[in-house]
MILUMFI-70931 format. One record per residue: x negated, y, z of N, C-alpha, C, O, CB in turn; residue number from 1. Coordinates in Angstrom, 2 decimals, padded with zeros to 5 digits. Glycine has a CB too. Example, Ala and Ser with C-alpha at 12.3 -4.5 7.8 and 13.67 -1.06 7.14 Angstrom:
2
(node (-013.19 -005.69 007.80) (-012.30 -004.50 007.80) (-013.20 -003.30 007.80) (-014.24 -003.32 008.46) (-011.31 -004.47 009.05) 1)
(node (-012.85 -002.25 007.08) (-013.67 -001.06 007.14) (-012.90 000.03 007.87) (-013.41 001.14 008.04) (-014.08 -000.60 005.72) 2)
This chain:
134
(node (-052.30 075.58 123.70) (-051.57 074.50 123.05) (-052.15 074.31 121.65) (-052.43 075.28 120.94) (-050.03 074.81 122.99) 1)
(node (-052.33 073.08 121.26) (-052.91 072.82 119.96) (-051.94 073.18 118.85) (-050.73 073.27 119.07) (-053.33 071.35 119.84) 2)
(node (-052.47 073.38 117.70) (-051.66 073.74 116.54) (-050.67 072.64 116.19) (-049.52 072.92 115.84) (-052.55 074.04 115.33) 3)
(node (-051.10 071.39 116.28) (-050.21 070.28 115.94) (-049.05 070.23 116.92) (-047.90 070.09 116.51) (-050.98 068.93 115.96) 4)
(node (-049.34 070.36 118.20) (-048.29 070.33 119.21) (-047.34 071.51 119.03) (-046.12 071.36 119.17) (-048.89 070.35 120.62) 5)
(node (-047.88 072.67 118.73) (-047.04 073.85 118.47) (-046.12 073.59 117.29) (-044.93 073.92 117.35) (-047.91 075.09 118.21) 6)
(node (-046.64 073.02 116.23) (-045.83 072.76 115.04) (-044.76 071.71 115.30) (-043.65 071.81 114.78) (-046.71 072.31 113.88) 7)
(node (-045.08 070.69 116.10) (-044.08 069.68 116.45) (-042.97 070.31 117.28) (-041.78 070.10 117.01) (-044.74 068.51 117.23) 8)
(node (-043.34 071.08 118.29) (-042.33 071.74 119.11) (-041.51 072.76 118.31) (-040.31 072.91 118.53) (-042.99 072.44 120.30) 9)
(node (-042.16 073.44 117.38) (-041.46 074.38 116.52) (-040.43 073.66 115.66) (-039.30 074.12 115.50) (-042.44 075.15 115.63) 10)
(node (-040.83 072.53 115.10) (-039.92 071.74 114.26) (-038.74 071.22 115.08) (-037.60 071.31 114.64) (-040.67 070.56 113.60) 11)
(node (-039.02 070.69 116.26) (-037.94 070.17 117.11) (-036.99 071.28 117.55) (-035.77 071.08 117.57) (-038.54 069.46 118.34) 12)
(node (-037.53 072.43 117.90) (-036.68 073.55 118.31) (-035.85 074.05 117.14) (-034.66 074.32 117.28) (-037.53 074.69 118.89) 13)
(node (-036.49 074.18 115.98) (-035.76 074.60 114.78) (-034.67 073.61 114.40) (-033.58 074.00 113.99) (-036.71 074.78 113.62) 14)
(node (-034.96 072.31 114.54) (-033.96 071.29 114.24) (-032.79 071.38 115.21) (-031.64 071.21 114.81) (-034.59 069.87 114.29) 15)
(node (-033.07 071.65 116.48) (-031.99 071.80 117.46) (-031.11 073.00 117.13) (-029.89 072.93 117.24) (-032.57 071.96 118.88) 16)
(node (-031.73 074.10 116.72) (-030.97 075.29 116.31) (-030.14 074.97 115.07) (-028.97 075.36 114.98) (-031.92 076.49 116.03) 17)
(node (-030.73 074.26 114.12) (-030.02 073.91 112.89) (-028.81 073.03 113.19) (-027.72 073.29 112.69) (-030.95 073.19 111.91) 18)
(node (-028.99 072.00 114.00) (-027.89 071.09 114.33) (-026.82 071.85 115.13) (-025.63 071.65 114.91) (-028.41 069.88 115.15) 19)
(node (-027.25 072.71 116.04) (-026.29 073.52 116.78) (-025.48 074.44 115.87) (-024.28 074.61 116.07) (-027.00 074.35 117.83) 20)
(node (-026.13 075.01 114.88) (-025.45 075.88 113.93) (-024.45 075.09 113.09) (-023.31 075.52 112.91) (-026.47 076.59 113.01) 21)
(node (-024.87 073.94 112.59) (-023.97 073.08 111.81) (-022.75 072.71 112.66) (-021.62 072.76 112.19) (-024.70 071.80 111.32) 22)
(node (-022.99 072.32 113.89) (-021.91 071.93 114.79) (-020.94 073.10 115.03) (-019.73 072.92 115.00) (-022.48 071.44 116.13) 23)
(node (-021.49 074.27 115.27) (-020.64 075.44 115.52) (-019.82 075.81 114.29) (-018.62 076.07 114.41) (-021.50 076.64 115.94) 24)
(node (-020.43 075.83 113.13) (-019.71 076.17 111.90) (-018.63 075.13 111.62) (-017.51 075.49 111.26) (-020.69 076.27 110.70) 25)
(node (-018.95 073.86 111.79) (-017.94 072.83 111.56) (-016.83 072.90 112.61) (-015.67 072.65 112.28) (-018.59 071.43 111.58) 26)
(node (-017.16 073.25 113.84) (-016.13 073.42 114.87) (-015.18 074.55 114.48) (-013.96 074.41 114.58) (-016.78 073.72 116.25) 27)
(node (-015.74 075.66 114.03) (-014.89 076.78 113.60) (-014.04 076.39 112.40) (-012.87 076.77 112.30) (-015.76 078.01 113.26) 28)
(node (-014.61 075.62 111.48) (-013.85 075.13 110.34) (-012.72 074.21 110.76) (-011.65 074.22 110.15) (-014.77 074.39 109.38) 29)
(node (-012.94 073.43 111.80) (-011.90 072.53 112.30) (-010.77 073.30 112.98) (-009.66 072.79 113.10) (-012.51 071.51 113.28) 30)
(node (-011.05 074.50 113.41) (-009.98 075.33 113.99) (-009.04 075.80 112.88) (-007.84 075.98 113.11) (-010.58 076.54 114.75) 31)
(node (-009.58 076.00 111.70) (-008.77 076.44 110.56) (-008.14 075.25 109.85) (-006.96 075.28 109.50) (-009.63 077.25 109.57) 32)
(node (-008.94 074.21 109.65) (-008.49 072.98 108.97) (-008.70 071.80 109.92) (-009.74 071.14 109.85) (-009.26 072.76 107.61) 33)
(node (-007.74 071.53 110.79) (-007.93 070.47 111.79) (-008.18 069.11 111.15) (-007.52 068.73 110.18) (-006.73 070.40 112.70) 34)
(node (-009.14 068.36 111.72) (-009.40 067.00 111.23) (-008.29 066.06 111.71) (-007.48 066.44 112.55) (-010.80 066.49 111.71) 35)
(node (-008.27 064.86 111.18) (-007.24 063.91 111.60) (-007.46 063.47 113.04) (-008.56 063.56 113.58) (-007.22 062.68 110.67) 36)
(node (-006.39 063.01 113.65) (-006.54 062.47 115.00) (-007.23 061.11 114.96) (-007.84 060.70 115.95) (-005.16 062.36 115.69) 37)
(node (-007.12 060.41 113.83) (-007.81 059.13 113.63) (-009.24 059.43 113.18) (-009.47 059.73 112.01) (-007.06 058.23 112.59) 38)
(node (-010.19 059.34 114.09) (-011.56 059.68 113.75) (-012.39 058.47 113.33) (-013.62 058.48 113.41) (-012.22 060.35 114.92) 39)
(node (-011.70 057.42 112.88) (-012.43 056.27 112.36) (-013.02 056.64 111.00) (-012.67 057.68 110.42) (-011.49 055.02 112.23) 40)
(node (-013.89 055.81 110.50) (-014.50 056.07 109.20) (-013.44 056.13 108.10) (-013.52 056.97 107.20) (-015.54 054.98 108.87) 41)
(node (-012.46 055.24 108.17) (-011.38 055.26 107.17) (-010.56 056.54 107.28) (-010.15 057.11 106.26) (-010.47 054.03 107.35) 42)
(node (-010.31 056.99 108.51) (-009.57 058.24 108.70) (-010.32 059.44 108.16) (-009.72 060.33 107.57) (-009.27 058.45 110.17) 43)
(node (-011.65 059.46 108.35) (-012.46 060.56 107.82) (-012.51 060.53 106.30) (-012.48 061.57 105.65) (-013.88 060.49 108.40) 44)
(node (-012.59 059.33 105.74) (-012.60 059.20 104.28) (-011.30 059.73 103.69) (-011.31 060.43 102.67) (-012.81 057.73 103.86) 45)
(node (-010.18 059.41 104.32) (-008.88 059.89 103.84) (-008.79 061.40 103.98) (-008.24 062.08 103.11) (-007.73 059.21 104.61) 46)
(node (-009.32 061.94 105.08) (-009.29 063.39 105.28) (-010.10 064.12 104.21) (-009.63 065.09 103.62) (-009.82 063.74 106.68) 47)
(node (-011.32 063.64 103.98) (-012.17 064.30 102.98) (-011.53 064.22 101.60) (-011.61 065.16 100.81) (-013.58 063.65 102.97) 48)
(node (-010.90 063.10 101.30) (-010.26 062.93 099.99) (-009.10 063.89 099.79) (-008.79 064.27 098.66) (-009.77 061.49 099.82) 49)
(node (-008.44 064.29 100.89) (-007.26 065.15 100.76) (-007.49 066.57 101.27) (-006.59 067.41 101.18) (-006.11 064.53 101.50) 50)
(node (-008.66 066.86 101.80) (-008.92 068.18 102.39) (-008.98 069.25 101.31) (-009.43 068.99 100.19) (-010.24 068.17 103.19) 51)
(node (-008.53 070.46 101.63) (-008.67 071.57 100.68) (-010.15 071.89 100.46) (-010.98 071.65 101.34) (-007.91 072.83 101.18) 52)
(node (-010.47 072.42 099.30) (-011.86 072.70 098.97) (-012.48 073.67 099.97) (-013.69 073.62 100.21) (-011.97 073.27 097.55) 53)
(node (-011.67 074.56 100.54) (-012.19 075.53 101.50) (-012.74 074.83 102.75) (-013.77 075.24 103.29) (-011.09 076.54 101.89) 54)
(node (-012.06 073.79 103.19) (-012.53 073.03 104.36) (-013.87 072.38 104.07) (-014.75 072.35 104.94) (-011.49 071.97 104.76) 55)
(node (-014.04 071.87 102.88) (-015.30 071.23 102.50) (-016.40 072.27 102.29) (-017.57 072.02 102.58) (-015.11 070.39 101.23) 56)
(node (-016.02 073.43 101.78) (-017.00 074.51 101.59) (-017.55 074.99 102.93) (-018.72 075.36 103.02) (-016.36 075.69 100.82) 57)
(node (-016.72 074.97 103.96) (-017.20 075.36 105.30) (-018.28 074.39 105.77) (-019.25 074.81 106.39) (-016.02 075.39 106.31) 58)
(node (-018.12 073.12 105.48) (-019.13 072.12 105.85) (-020.44 072.41 105.14) (-021.51 072.40 105.76) (-018.64 070.69 105.52) 59)
(node (-020.38 072.67 103.84) (-021.60 072.99 103.08) (-022.23 074.28 103.62) (-023.45 074.38 103.72) (-021.28 073.14 101.57) 60)
(node (-021.40 075.26 103.96) (-021.91 076.51 104.54) (-022.63 076.22 105.85) (-023.66 076.84 106.13) (-020.76 077.51 104.77) 61)
(node (-022.11 075.31 106.64) (-022.77 074.94 107.89) (-024.13 074.32 107.66) (-025.10 074.67 108.33) (-021.91 073.99 108.68) 62)
(node (-024.19 073.40 106.70) (-025.49 072.78 106.39) (-026.49 073.83 105.92) (-027.65 073.82 106.32) (-025.32 071.70 105.30) 63)
(node (-026.02 074.74 105.08) (-026.91 075.75 104.51) (-027.36 076.76 105.57) (-028.55 077.05 105.68) (-026.20 076.49 103.37) 64)
(node (-026.42 077.27 106.35) (-026.75 078.23 107.40) (-027.63 077.58 108.47) (-028.55 078.21 108.98) (-025.47 078.81 108.04) 65)
(node (-027.33 076.33 108.80) (-028.14 075.62 109.78) (-029.59 075.50 109.34) (-030.51 075.73 110.12) (-027.57 074.25 110.04) 66)
(node (-029.79 075.14 108.08) (-031.15 075.02 107.55) (-031.85 076.38 107.57) (-033.03 076.46 107.91) (-031.12 074.46 106.11) 67)
(node (-031.16 077.43 107.20) (-031.73 078.78 107.16) (-032.14 079.24 108.56) (-033.29 079.65 108.76) (-030.72 079.77 106.55) 68)
(node (-031.22 079.18 109.51) (-031.51 079.66 110.87) (-032.52 078.76 111.58) (-033.39 079.26 112.29) (-030.23 079.73 111.68) 69)
(node (-032.40 077.46 111.38) (-033.37 076.55 111.99) (-034.78 076.80 111.48) (-035.74 076.75 112.24) (-032.98 075.11 111.72) 70)
(node (-034.90 077.09 110.19) (-036.22 077.37 109.61) (-036.77 078.69 110.13) (-037.98 078.81 110.36) (-036.13 077.42 108.08) 71)
(node (-035.91 079.67 110.33) (-036.37 080.94 110.91) (-036.98 080.70 112.29) (-038.07 081.19 112.59) (-035.20 081.96 111.00) 72)
(node (-036.27 079.96 113.12) (-036.74 079.69 114.48) (-038.04 078.88 114.45) (-038.99 079.21 115.15) (-035.66 078.95 115.30) 73)
(node (-038.06 077.83 113.65) (-039.25 076.98 113.59) (-040.47 077.76 113.12) (-041.56 077.61 113.67) (-039.01 075.79 112.66) 74)
(node (-040.29 078.58 112.10) (-041.42 079.35 111.56) (-041.86 080.44 112.53) (-043.05 080.73 112.64) (-041.05 079.97 110.21) 75)
(node (-040.91 081.05 113.23) (-041.27 082.07 114.21) (-042.10 081.47 115.35) (-043.01 082.12 115.86) (-040.00 082.74 114.77) 76)
(node (-041.79 080.25 115.75) (-042.56 079.60 116.81) (-043.93 079.16 116.29) (-044.94 079.35 116.96) (-041.78 078.38 117.37) 77)
(node (-043.96 078.57 115.10) (-045.22 078.06 114.54) (-046.18 079.19 114.20) (-047.38 079.07 114.44) (-044.95 077.22 113.30) 78)
(node (-045.68 080.25 113.65) (-046.40 081.47 113.27) (-047.43 081.34 112.16) (-047.65 082.30 111.43) (-047.07 081.99 114.44) 79)
(node (-048.06 080.21 112.01) (-049.16 080.13 111.04) (-048.84 079.35 109.78) (-049.64 079.32 108.85) (-050.36 079.52 111.68) 80)
(node (-047.68 078.71 109.74) (-047.37 077.87 108.59) (-045.86 077.81 108.36) (-045.07 078.01 109.28) (-047.92 076.46 108.78) 81)
(node (-045.48 077.55 107.13) (-044.07 077.39 106.78) (-043.57 075.97 106.99) (-042.36 075.74 106.97) (-043.85 077.79 105.34) 82)
(node (-044.48 075.02 107.21) (-044.11 073.61 107.24) (-043.04 073.25 108.26) (-042.13 072.50 107.92) (-045.32 072.79 107.51) 83)
(node (-043.09 073.75 109.49) (-042.01 073.40 110.42) (-040.63 073.83 109.91) (-039.66 073.10 110.08) (-042.27 074.02 111.78) 84)
(node (-040.55 075.00 109.30) (-039.28 075.45 108.74) (-038.83 074.60 107.57) (-037.64 074.30 107.44) (-039.39 076.87 108.30) 85)
(node (-039.77 074.20 106.74) (-039.42 073.33 105.61) (-039.00 071.94 106.08) (-038.12 071.33 105.48) (-040.61 073.22 104.66) 86)
(node (-039.62 071.46 107.14) (-039.21 070.16 107.70) (-037.78 070.22 108.25) (-037.03 069.25 108.13) (-040.18 069.73 108.81) 87)
(node (-037.42 071.35 108.84) (-036.04 071.51 109.32) (-035.09 071.42 108.13) (-034.06 070.74 108.22) (-035.86 072.88 110.06) 88)
(node (-035.41 072.08 107.03) (-034.58 071.99 105.83) (-034.49 070.57 105.30) (-033.43 070.13 104.86) (-035.12 072.90 104.74) 89)
(node (-035.61 069.85 105.35) (-035.60 068.45 104.89) (-034.75 067.58 105.81) (-034.05 066.69 105.34) (-037.04 067.90 104.83) 90)
(node (-034.80 067.84 107.11) (-033.97 067.08 108.06) (-032.48 067.32 107.82) (-031.68 066.39 107.87) (-034.33 067.44 109.50) 91)
(node (-032.10 068.57 107.57) (-030.70 068.87 107.30) (-030.28 068.23 105.98) (-029.17 067.70 105.88) (-030.48 070.41 107.25) 92)
(node (-031.13 068.27 104.99) (-030.83 067.62 103.71) (-030.66 066.12 103.91) (-029.76 065.52 103.33) (-031.95 067.91 102.68) 93)
(node (-031.51 065.52 104.71) (-031.40 064.08 104.99) (-030.09 063.76 105.72) (-029.44 062.76 105.43) (-032.60 063.59 105.83) 94)
(node (-029.72 064.62 106.66) (-028.45 064.44 107.36) (-027.26 064.56 106.43) (-026.30 063.79 106.52) (-028.32 065.44 108.49) 95)
(node (-027.32 065.54 105.53) (-026.25 065.70 104.54) (-026.19 064.47 103.64) (-025.10 063.99 103.32) (-026.48 066.98 103.70) 96)
(node (-027.34 063.98 103.22) (-027.37 062.79 102.35) (-026.75 061.58 103.06) (-026.02 060.80 102.45) (-028.81 062.47 101.92) 97)
(node (-027.06 061.43 104.34) (-026.48 060.32 105.09) (-024.95 060.47 105.16) (-024.22 059.50 104.97) (-027.09 060.26 106.52) 98)
(node (-024.50 061.67 105.44) (-023.06 061.94 105.50) (-022.40 061.64 104.16) (-021.34 061.02 104.10) (-022.80 063.41 105.91) 99)
(node (-023.04 062.09 103.09) (-022.49 061.88 101.74) (-022.49 060.40 101.35) (-021.65 059.97 100.56) (-023.29 062.68 100.73) 100)
(node (-023.42 059.64 101.90) (-023.48 058.21 101.62) (-022.37 057.45 102.36) (-021.77 056.52 101.82) (-024.85 057.65 102.02) 101)
(node (-022.11 057.86 103.60) (-021.11 057.16 104.42) (-019.68 057.49 104.02) (-018.79 056.64 104.08) (-021.32 057.50 105.87) 102)
(node (-019.47 058.74 103.61) (-018.11 059.20 103.29) (-018.13 059.78 101.88) (-018.89 060.71 101.62) (-017.60 060.27 104.34) 103)
(node (-017.32 059.27 100.98) (-017.27 059.83 099.62) (-016.81 061.30 099.65) (-015.84 061.65 100.32) (-016.32 058.99 098.72) 104)
(node (-017.53 062.12 098.93) (-017.23 063.55 098.84) (-017.10 063.93 097.37) (-017.58 063.21 096.49) (-018.33 064.41 099.54) 105)
(node (-016.47 065.07 097.09) (-016.43 065.55 095.70) (-017.86 065.80 095.19) (-018.76 066.12 095.97) (-015.57 066.84 095.59) 106)
(node (-018.03 065.67 093.91) (-019.35 065.85 093.30) (-019.94 067.22 093.60) (-021.14 067.34 093.89) (-019.27 065.64 091.80) 107)
(node (-019.11 068.28 093.53) (-019.62 069.63 093.78) (-020.18 069.75 095.20) (-021.19 070.42 095.42) (-018.52 070.67 093.56) 108)
(node (-019.52 069.10 096.16) (-019.98 069.17 097.55) (-021.30 068.41 097.72) (-022.20 068.88 098.41) (-018.91 068.60 098.49) 109)
(node (-021.39 067.25 097.09) (-022.63 066.48 097.16) (-023.78 067.26 096.54) (-024.87 067.31 097.10) (-022.45 065.12 096.45) 110)
(node (-023.54 067.86 095.39) (-024.60 068.61 094.71) (-025.07 069.79 095.56) (-026.27 069.97 095.76) (-024.11 069.11 093.35) 111)
(node (-024.12 070.58 096.05) (-024.49 071.74 096.86) (-025.11 071.33 098.19) (-026.06 071.96 098.66) (-023.28 072.62 097.11) 112)
(node (-024.59 070.27 098.79) (-025.11 069.81 100.06) (-026.53 069.28 099.97) (-027.28 069.35 100.94) (-024.23 068.75 100.62) 113)
(node (-026.90 068.76 098.81) (-028.26 068.27 098.62) (-029.20 069.33 098.05) (-030.41 069.26 098.27) (-028.24 067.07 097.71) 114)
(node (-028.66 070.30 097.32) (-029.51 071.29 096.67) (-029.73 072.57 097.47) (-030.77 073.22 097.30) (-028.91 071.65 095.36) 115)
(node (-028.81 072.96 098.34) (-028.93 074.26 099.02) (-029.78 074.29 100.30) (-030.52 075.25 100.48) (-027.58 074.73 099.35) 116)
(node (-029.71 073.30 101.17) (-030.42 073.46 102.45) (-031.92 073.70 102.34) (-032.45 074.56 103.03) (-030.19 072.25 103.28) 117)
(node (-032.62 072.97 101.49) (-034.07 073.13 101.42) (-034.49 074.51 100.90) (-035.36 075.13 101.50) (-034.67 072.05 100.54) 118)
(node (-033.90 075.02 099.80) (-034.28 076.37 099.38) (-033.91 077.44 100.41) (-034.62 078.43 100.57) (-033.61 076.70 098.05) 119)
(node (-032.79 077.25 101.12) (-032.41 078.21 102.15) (-033.38 078.14 103.33) (-033.69 079.17 103.94) (-030.97 077.96 102.63) 120)
(node (-033.86 076.94 103.66) (-034.87 076.80 104.71) (-036.16 077.49 104.26) (-036.81 078.18 105.05) (-035.12 075.30 105.03) 121)
(node (-036.53 077.30 103.02) (-037.74 077.96 102.50) (-037.59 079.48 102.60) (-038.52 080.18 103.00) (-038.01 077.53 101.02) 122)
(node (-036.41 079.99 102.22) (-036.19 081.43 102.29) (-036.30 081.93 103.72) (-036.96 082.94 103.98) (-034.81 081.78 101.71) 123)
(node (-035.65 081.24 104.66) (-035.73 081.65 106.06) (-037.16 081.60 106.57) (-037.60 082.51 107.28) (-034.85 080.77 106.91) 124)
(node (-037.88 080.54 106.22) (-039.28 080.41 106.65) (-040.15 081.50 106.02) (-041.00 082.09 106.68) (-039.82 079.03 106.29) 125)
(node (-039.92 081.74 104.76) (-040.72 082.75 104.04) (-040.49 084.15 104.59) (-041.43 084.91 104.80) (-040.40 082.72 102.54) 126)
(node (-039.22 084.49 104.83) (-038.90 085.80 105.39) (-039.52 085.97 106.78) (-040.02 087.04 107.12) (-037.38 085.99 105.46) 127)
(node (-039.47 084.93 107.57) (-040.04 084.98 108.91) (-041.54 085.06 108.86) (-042.15 085.84 109.59) (-039.60 083.78 109.73) 128)
(node (-042.14 084.27 108.02) (-043.62 084.25 107.88) (-044.11 085.59 107.39) (-045.14 086.08 107.86) (-044.09 083.14 106.91) 129)
(node (-043.40 086.21 106.47) (-043.80 087.53 105.96) (-043.76 088.54 107.09) (-044.68 089.36 107.21) (-042.87 087.98 104.81) 130)
(node (-042.72 088.51 107.91) (-042.62 089.45 109.04) (-043.72 089.20 110.06) (-044.27 090.15 110.61) (-041.26 089.34 109.72) 131)
(node (-044.05 087.93 110.32) (-045.07 087.60 111.29) (-046.46 088.06 110.83) (-047.31 088.38 111.66) (-045.08 086.10 111.55) 132)
(node (-046.68 088.11 109.52) (-047.97 088.53 108.99) (-048.16 090.03 109.10) (-049.29 090.50 109.20) (-048.12 088.09 107.55) 133)
(node (-047.07 090.79 109.09) (-047.18 092.26 109.13) (-047.46 092.75 110.52) (-047.58 093.96 110.73) (-045.92 092.91 108.60) 134)
């Protein structure tokens, strides 16, 4: 398999792991802090505006953990470069930015949601790459 194809498949697999992780963490958060039954955009906006900070922190934790684990998987598959793991972090950051654009969030959540996923993806990729080199 060519290096480019390996890196594409690594990125796609890492992104799937990242999205799965975000989904799982948010599902667990919804068990503690149930979302509204009205899942319209207006209903979600009202929920986010009134949700406890802990519920919102779980969402940020999901984005961060998803980027970290997705980058680990992507880098482990790619083996020769950190780029697939970093791309996973960029995809999660882009998803967070889209979410933050559609639904108003507190400033602290927006800042953490945009600042944490990429460095955590880099850390996961770096830790994996270091292990693969040894």
